[in-house]
C-alpha positions in Angstrom: -0.2 0.1 0.0 2.4 3.5 -1.8 -1.1 5.9 -0.7 1.5 8.8 -1.8 -1.1 11.1 -2.8 -3.8 12.6 -5.1 -1.5 16.1 -5.1 2.8 15.3 -4.4 5.3 12.7 -3.6 6.8 12.2 0.0 9.5 14.7 -0.2 7.4 17.4 -1.4 5.9 18.6 2.1 9.6 16.9 4.1 11.5 20.0 1.6 13.7 23.0 3.6 11.0 25.2 2.7 8.0 23.5 4.3 9.9 22.8 7.8 11.1 26.7 7.9 7.2 27.7 7.2 6.0 25.6 10.2 8.5 26.1 12.3 8.1 30.2 11.8 4.9 29.6 12.5 5.2 27.4 15.5 7.5 29.8 17.1 5.4 33.0 16.8 2.7 31.0 17.7 4.1 29.9 20.9 5.8 33.6 21.7 2.9 35.0 21.1 0.0 32.9 23.0 2.9 32.6 26.4 4.6 35.4 27.5 7.9 35.0 28.6 7.8 33.3 31.5 5.2 30.9 30.9 3.0 29.3 33.3 5.3 26.5 34.0 8.3 27.9 32.6 9.3 29.0 36.2 8.5 25.9 37.7 10.8 23.6 35.2 13.3 26.2 34.6 14.3 26.4 38.5 14.2 23.0 38.6 16.8 23.0 36.3 19.3 25.6 37.4 19.0 23.5 40.8 19.9 20.5 40.1 23.0 22.1 37.6 23.5 24.7 40.8 22.5 22.6 44.0 23.5 25.9 46.3 21.2 28.0 44.1 17.7 29.0 46.6 19.1 25.8 48.7 16.4 26.0 51.4 13.8 26.1 48.8 12.3 22.6 50.2 9.9 22.6 46.3 13.8 22.4 44.4 15.3 19.9 47.2 12.3 17.5 45.7 12.6 14.3 43.5 13.1 14.9 40.4 10.3 13.1 38.3 11.8 14.5 34.8 15.2 14.4 35.8 17.1 14.3 32.1 15.3 17.1 31.0 16.3 18.8 34.1 19.9 18.2 33.4 19.9 18.8 29.8 18.3 22.2 30.6 20.2 23.4 34.0 23.1 22.8 31.9 22.6 25.0 30.1 20.9 27.6 32.7 25.1 27.7 34.1 26.3 29.7 31.4 22.8 31.1 30.3 19.9 33.3 31.9 16.6 31.7 32.6 15.0 34.0 30.3 17.6 33.0 27.0 17.9 29.4 27.8 13.7 29.4 28.1 14.5 31.4 24.7 16.4 28.8 22.8 14.0 26.4 24.7 11.0 27.6 22.9 12.6 27.5 19.4 13.9 24.4 19.9 11.4 22.3 20.6 8.9 24.2 18.0 11.9 23.0 15.6 11.2 19.7 16.4 7.2 20.3 17.0 7.2 21.2 13.3 10.0 18.8 11.9 7.9 16.1 13.2 5.1 17.8 11.7 6.3 18.4 8.3 7.4 13.7 8.5 3.8 13.3 9.9 1.9 15.1 6.9 4.3 13.9 4.1 3.5 10.3 5.5 -0.1 11.1 5.2 0.3 12.9 1.6 0.2 16.2 1.5 2.6 18.7 0.3 3.9 21.7 1.8 1.2 23.6 1.2 -1.2 21.6 2.6 1.2 20.6 5.7 1.1 24.5 6.0 -2.7 24.6 5.8 -3.3 21.3 8.3 -0.6 23.0 11.2 -3.0 26.2 10.7 -6.0 24.7 12.1 -3.9 22.4 14.5 -2.4 25.7 15.9 -6.7 27.2 15.9 -8.0 24.1 17.2 -5.3 24.1 20.0 -6.4 27.4 20.9 -9.8 27.1 21.5 -9.8 25.3 24.2 -8.6 21.1 25.1 -11.0 18.2 26.4 -8.5 17.5 30.0 -6.0 21.2 29.8 -3.5 19.2 27.5 -1.2 22.2 25.1 1.5 21.5 22.8 2.2 25.0 21.4 3.1 27.4 23.9 5.6 28.0 26.7 8.7 25.8 26.9 8.6 22.2 29.5 9.6 18.8 29.0 6.2 17.8 27.8 7.1 20.3 24.4 9.9 18.6 23.3 8.9 14.9 23.8 5.4 15.4 21.9 8.2 17.1 19.1 10.1 13.9 19.4 7.2 11.7 19.5 5.8 13.2 16.5 8.8 11.9 14.8 8.2 8.6 15.7 4.7 8.7 14.6 6.5 9.6 11.2 8.6 6.6 10.8 6.1 4.1 11.8 4.0 5.6 8.8 6.1 6.2 6.4 7.3 2.4 7.1 3.9 1.0 7.2 2.5 2.7 4.2 5.3 2.0 2.3 6.4 -1.5 2.8 9.4 -0.9 0.4 10.8 1.6 3.0 14.2 0.3 4.7 13.9 -1.4 8.8 16.1 1.9 10.2 12.7 3.5 9.5 11.0 1.6 12.1 14.3 1.5 14.2 14.0 5.3 14.0 11.0 6.1 15.1 11.8 4.0 17.8 14.8 5.9 18.0 13.0 9.2 19.0 9.9 7.5 20.8 12.4 6.3 23.0 13.9 9.6 23.7 10.8 11.3 24.4 9.7 9.0 26.8 12.8 10.5 28.6 12.8 13.6 28.3 8.8 13.0 29.5 8.1 9.0 30.7 4.5 10.2 30.8 3.8 11.9 27.5 6.7 9.5 25.9 5.2 6.6 27.7 1.6 6.7 26.7 2.3 7.7 22.9 5.3 4.5 22.7 1.9 2.8 24.2 -0.4 3.7 21.5 2.0 3.0 18.8 2.6 -0.4 19.4 -0.7 -0.6 20.2 -2.1 1.0 16.4 0.8 -1.7 15.6 -0.2 -4.6 16.8 -3.7 -4.4 16.0 -4.0 -1.8 12.6 -0.5 -2.5 10.6 0.0 -3.9 7.4 1.2 -7.5 6.6 0.0 -10.6 8.6 0.7 -11.2 12.4 4.6 -12.0 12.0 5.6 -9.5 10.0 3.0 -6.8 12.9 5.5 -8.4 15.3 8.5 -7.7 13.7 7.7 -4.6 13.1 6.6 -4.2 16.6 9.6 -5.8 17.9 12.1 -3.2 15.0 9.9 -0.8 17.0 9.8 -1.5 20.6 13.4 -2.1 21.0 15.2 0.7 20.5 12.6 2.7 22.5 13.7 0.2 25.2 17.0 1.4 25.3 16.4 4.9 24.8 13.8 5.0 27.2 15.8 3.7 29.8 18.4 7.4 30.4 14.5 8.6 31.5 13.3 5.6 32.5 15.5 4.6 35.2 15.2 7.9 37.2 11.1 7.7 36.9 11.3 3.9 38.9 13.5 5.4 41.4 11.9 8.5 41.9 8.6 5.7 42.4 10.1 3.7 44.4 11.3 6.2 46.8 7.7 7.5 47.0 7.3 4.3 48.4 10.1 4.7 51.3 8.5 3.2 54.8 6.6 5.6 56.5 5.0 7.7 53.7 1.4 7.6 53.1 1.0 7.4 49.8 -2.4 6.9 49.9 -3.0 10.8 51.3 0.0 11.4 48.8 -2.5 10.5 46.2 -5.4 12.3 47.4 -4.2 15.4 47.5 -2.4 15.0 44.3 -5.3 13.5 42.1 -8.1 14.8 43.5 -7.1 18.1 44.8 -3.9 20.1 43.1 -3.8 18.7 39.5 -7.8 17.5 39.6 -8.1 19.9 36.3 -6.3 17.4 34.8 -6.7 14.0 36.3 -10.5 14.0 37.7 -13.1 13.1 34.8 -15.7 14.7 37.2 -13.8 17.9 36.8 -13.9 17.9 33.3 -16.8 21.1 32.6 -19.5 21.0 29.8 -17.3 22.5 27.6 -14.1 20.7 27.5 -16.9 17.9 26.7 -17.9 20.0 23.9 -14.6 20.4 22.7 -14.0 16.9 22.2 -16.7 16.2 20.8 -16.8 18.6 18.3 -12.6 17.6 16.7 -14.3 13.6 17.3 -17.2 15.3 14.5 -14.3 17.3 12.4 -12.4 13.7 12.6 -15.4 11.7 11.4 -16.6 13.5 8.9 -13.1 13.8 6.9 -13.0 10.5 7.1 -16.0 10.0 5.1 -14.9 12.1 2.4 -11.6 11.1 2.2 -11.4 9.3 -1.1 -10.8 5.1 -1.2 -6.4 6.1 -2.3 -6.1 8.2 0.9 -7.9 6.3 3.8 -5.4 3.5 4.2 -2.8 5.8 5.5 -5.7 8.0 7.5 -6.8 4.1 9.1 -3.0 4.5 10.8 -3.3 7.6 12.0 -7.1 6.7 13.2 -5.5 3.7 15.2 -3.1 5.8 17.1 -5.8 7.8 17.4 -8.4 4.6 18.9 -5.3 3.7 21.2 -5.4 6.9 23.1 -9.1 7.1 23.4 -9.0 3.7 25.0 -6.3 4.6 27.4 -8.7 7.8 28.1 -11.8 6.1 28.8 -10.1 3.2 31.2 -9.4 6.7 32.9 -12.9 7.7 33.1 -14.4 4.7 34.7 -11.4 3.9 36.9 -12.1 7.8 38.3 -15.4 8.3 37.3 -17.7 9.5 40.8 -21.2 10.7 41.9 -20.5 11.5 45.4 -17.6 12.9 47.1 -14.2 11.0 46.4 -13.8 11.0 50.6 -16.7 9.0 51.2 -15.8 6.0 48.3 -14.2 3.3 49.7 -11.4 2.5 46.9 -10.2 5.9 46.1 -6.9 5.2 47.0 -6.6 2.6 43.9 -8.4 5.0 41.5 -5.4 7.3 42.5 -2.7 5.2 42.4 -4.1 4.7 38.5 -5.0 8.5 37.7 -2.2 10.0 38.5 0.1 8.4 35.1 -2.7 11.6 33.6 -4.5 8.8 31.6 -6.4 11.7 29.0 -3.4 13.7 28.1 -2.6 11.8 25.3 -6.5 12.0 23.4 -6.8 15.1 24.9 -2.9 16.3 22.1 -3.8 14.0 19.3 -7.6 15.0 18.8 -6.6 19.0 17.2 -4.0 16.8 15.4 -6.2 14.6 13.7 -8.8 17.0 13.2 -6.3 19.2 10.8 -4.8 16.9 9.3 -8.5 14.6 8.6 -9.6 18.5 7.1 -7.3 19.3 5.0 -6.4 15.3 3.6 -10.5 15.4 3.0 -10.7 19.0 1.0 -7.3 19.3 -0.2 -7.4 17.0 -3.5 -10.8 19.5 -4.3 -9.4 22.9 -4.6 -6.3 24.1 -7.0 -2.7 23.3 -5.4 -0.4 26.8 -5.6 -3.7 28.7 -6.7 -3.8 31.9 -5.9 -7.2 32.0 -3.8 -5.2 28.8 -1.7 -2.2 31.3 -1.1 -4.6 34.3 0.0 -6.7 31.7 1.9 -3.0 30.8 3.6 -2.1 34.0 4.2 -5.5 35.2 6.5 -5.8 32.1 8.4 -2.4 32.8 9.1 -3.2 36.3 10.4 -6.2 35.6 11.7 -4.2 32.3 14.0 -2.0 34.7 15.1 -4.3 37.5 16.4 -5.9 34.9 17.6 -2.9 33.7 19.8 -2.4 37.3 20.5 -6.3 37.8 21.7 -5.8 34.9 23.8 -2.5 35.6 25.5 -2.7 36.9 29.0 -2.1 40.2 30.3 -0.9 39.0 33.6 -1.1 35.6 35.3 -4.0 33.9 37.1 -4.8 36.1 40.7 -2.7 39.6 39.5 -3.7 42.3 37.8 -1.7 44.0 35.3 -0.7 46.2 38.1 -0.2 43.9 40.8 2.4 41.6 38.1 4.3 44.9 37.7 4.5 45.9 41.0 5.2 42.0 41.9 8.4 41.7 39.9 9.6 44.9 40.7 9.1 43.7 45.1 11.1 40.5 43.7 14.2 42.8 42.4 14.5 44.2 45.7 14.4 41.3 47.5 17.2 40.1 45.0 19.7 42.9 45.5 18.5 43.8 48.8 18.4 40.4 50.8 21.2 37.5 50.9 21.5 34.6 48.7 20.3 32.0 51.1 17.0 34.0 52.5 14.2 32.4 53.0 10.7 34.2 51.6 7.5 33.6 52.6 4.6 34.4 49.6 2.0 34.5 48.9 -0.5 31.7 47.4 -0.8 33.3 43.9 3.5 33.6 44.1 4.4 33.0 40.5 8.0 32.8 39.1 9.4 34.5 42.1 12.5 32.3 42.5 12.1 33.5 38.8 12.7 37.1 39.5 14.0 37.4 43.1 16.7 34.3 43.3 15.2 33.0 46.3 14.2 30.5 48.6 10.3 30.2 48.7 8.9 28.5 52.0 5.7 26.7 49.8 4.1 27.5 47.1 1.1 26.8 45.8 2.3 26.2 41.7 5.1 25.0 42.8 4.0 21.4 44.5 6.3 18.5 44.1 5.4 14.8 42.4 7.0 12.6 44.9 5.0 11.3 47.6 7.3 13.1 50.6 7.4 16.4 49.2 3.5 16.5 48.4 2.9 16.0 51.8 4.7 18.1 53.2 4.0 20.9 50.5 0.4 19.9 52.0 2.0 20.2 55.4 3.0 23.4 55.0 0.4 25.0 53.4 -1.2 24.4 56.7 0.7 25.9 58.7 1.0 28.4 57.4 -3.2 29.1 57.4 -3.6 28.4 60.9 -0.4 30.7 61.8 -2.8 33.3 59.6 -6.1 32.6 61.9 -3.9 32.7 65.0 -2.6 35.9 63.9 -5.1 37.5 62.6 -7.3 37.2 65.4 -6.9 40.0 67.6 -6.6 41.8 64.0 -2.8 42.7 64.3 0.4 40.9 63.2 3.0 41.9 66.2 6.3 41.2 67.3 4.6 38.0 68.8 3.5 36.9 65.7 7.1 37.1 64.1 8.3 35.3 65.9 6.2 32.5 66.2 6.4 32.4 62.4 10.4 32.2 62.8 10.3 29.5 64.9 8.2 27.4 62.8 9.2 28.6 59.0 12.8 30.2 60.0 11.5 32.6 56.9 14.0 35.7 57.1 10.7 37.6 55.1 6.9 38.6 53.9 6.4 39.5 51.0 2.2 40.3 51.0 -0.9 42.5 49.6 -3.5 40.8 52.1 -1.8 40.0 55.6 -1.9 42.4 58.2 -1.8 45.1 59.3 1.7 44.8 60.6 3.0 47.0 63.8 6.1 46.9 61.9 6.7 49.5 59.1 7.5 47.2 55.5 11.2 47.4 54.7 9.8 48.0 51.0 6.1 49.1 50.3 4.5 49.9 47.2 0.7 50.4 46.1 0.2 46.7 46.5 2.5 44.6 47.9 4.7 45.2 50.7 7.6 42.9 52.5 8.2 42.7 56.1 11.5 41.5 57.6 10.4 38.5 60.2 13.4 39.1 63.0 15.0 37.2 65.2 14.0 37.0 68.5 10.3 38.9 67.8 12.8 42.3 67.5 11.4 44.9 65.7 12.0 45.3 61.8 14.6 47.1 60.3 13.2 49.7 58.9 
């Protein structure tokens, strides 16, 4: 089955010009939709810097917690030793978008799309991604471990599609696909691991030829995938074993992670009607696209849908495991549910939905418009501008919990702490703290955003949040925060400063004051603050 296409041969979409166009477009979307730093970039980049330089923010307990994405942090951390965080992040975004573009252009070529149609599909993919998601998964945005992992996973998909469609391809095509899949798993074990499972299942049940041929292809893919994944899988296994150390309440940690901190990703009952509608619309688009394909296009598209079907089965399993109609605490089996849901059963399906919808749409309608016509060029230009404007329109002016003015002053407060406090100072920051270590380069006592992923770290994170909650309630009972309250905070947390816009009033004067934010010194022995 050699489905080249109704438009162009395989090399067309894989040309350098087509790759450059998709790369430039993905990069533009990334920087337009997500300001620097984006929502998860301080979380990952600061962790990476801490791994490379343990003396940096050494008292920050999140930075000292176990690392779930060791290979990514190791590679990125080495870059932070020679370049500032903003530059590492910028280059990381560009490089990751390059991987995504390379994977995209090769998948398109394997499906029979020429470079113009591949670019059109990339536009639709970005547009679908901007509209929403099923479980909060995204691919185009900031720089974190899952983005290059998705790029490598897409290269693996492209290699598998090529080997399945063109029988005369050498074995190295599947071997290379397995290598890319394994490298993706090393960077992000969950993203790469689930995609590898879907690829193996698709090869076994939907691959070309008889069972013996499919098993041979499965072996050619799976062996290099497993070997290349070992640098990331071994630390991940050790990470999981460390979470199961004696004396650690795994059940409580699982509850906190799955049904509280990450419930918007992991608990299916938390998915909104808008998210369900998004998934339904994507599936309808995929179904309509499939039925409008020509007979020559369907064999290749069937392989792509087999991959989506594998991710759908995983997502359905997650729905069955996680669905509940009563509060989680009333379930007798919530412990094993939490243990399974922590592996993100919805994310692969969520990411593949807009990919498959956009590719099948262009496959279905591509043969019905003239290739390279002025009308096509105008249409692609208009769609590019509309998509980029949409990316800019959904770009947040400030992180969640901040107005634009509050965020600007927050950065000023962080800069003051960076310049006027000791490098080993420990700061009590507010619940909405964002990018504090990125800007201030000082340790935080606890940060709601920076929740560790190991059981011990999750429990300590939870303990610190409750400690601060109790201290706040106790200190505010008399209507002011006095020396005794600060002394108690020092004894319990060893914090040196408080950065706040809500707590107070304090008896002592702040060492720095803005319109919204104030910085208060926590003295030793309950003495007054330094002016």
